[in-house]
C-alpha positions in Angstrom: -15.4 -5.1 16.7 -15.2 -3.2 13.4 -14.0 -0.1 14.9 -11.3 -1.9 16.8 -10.1 -3.6 13.7 -10.1 -0.4 11.9 -8.1 1.3 14.5 -5.6 -1.6 14.9 -5.2 -1.8 11.1 -4.3 1.9 10.9 -1.9 1.6 13.7 -0.2 -1.4 12.1 0.0 0.5 8.8 1.6 3.4 10.4 4.1 1.3 12.2 5.1 -0.4 8.8 5.5 3.1 7.3 7.5 4.4 10.2 9.6 1.3 10.3 10.7 1.7 6.8 9.0 -1.2 5.0 7.9 1.1 2.1 11.5 2.2 1.7 13.1 -1.2 1.4 14.7 -2.0 -2.1 12.1 -3.1 -4.5 13.6 -6.5 -4.9 12.5 -7.1 -1.3 8.9 -5.9 -1.9 5.9 -7.0 -3.7 3.9 -4.7 -5.7 0.6 -6.5 -5.4 0.9 -6.7 -1.7 1.5 -2.8 -1.5 -1.4 -2.2 -3.9 -3.6 -4.3 -1.5 -2.4 -2.1 1.4 -3.3 1.1 -0.6 -6.8 -0.2 -1.4 -7.4 -0.8 2.3 -6.1 2.7 3.2 -8.2 4.3 0.5 -11.6 2.5 1.7 -10.8 3.3 5.3 -12.5 6.7 6.0 -10.3 7.0 9.2 -7.1 7.0 7.2 -5.3 10.3 7.6 -4.8 12.8 4.8 -1.1 12.0 4.9 -1.9 8.7 3.5 -3.2 10.1 0.4 0.3 11.4 -0.5 1.8 8.1 0.6 -0.5 6.2 -1.6 0.5 8.5 -4.6 4.1 7.9 -3.7 3.7 4.0 -3.7 1.8 4.1 -7.0 4.4 6.3 -8.6 7.2 4.3 -7.4 5.7 1.0 -8.7 4.3 2.4 -12.0 7.4 1.9 -14.1 7.9 -1.8 -12.7 4.5 -3.1 -13.2 5.4 -5.8 -15.7 8.8 -6.8 -14.3 7.6 -9.3 -11.8 4.3 -10.9 -10.9 2.9 -9.9 -14.3 -0.4 -11.7 -13.8 -1.4 -9.9 -10.5 0.5 -6.6 -10.1 -1.3 -4.7 -13.0 -4.7 -5.8 -11.8 -3.9 -4.7 -8.3 -2.6 -1.4 -9.5 -5.7 -0.7 -11.5 -7.9 -1.7 -8.5 -5.9 0.5 -6.2 
């Protein structure tokens, strides 16, 4: 079941990326949720090399905004991610 979940999670993640969920305006997104996503992608050894650059893109986008919203969780999730 673990292999099936791994495969489905990567498919879902790719669909979210292709659909543009990571290109929505920041006021319609949650930093801590995206950091959780990047944590999952980083620990998944089946994630493509392309996701490494996407993770950097997500981190770089959110870095200047860490303390603007959800100040209690976003910086912690960023550090973990």
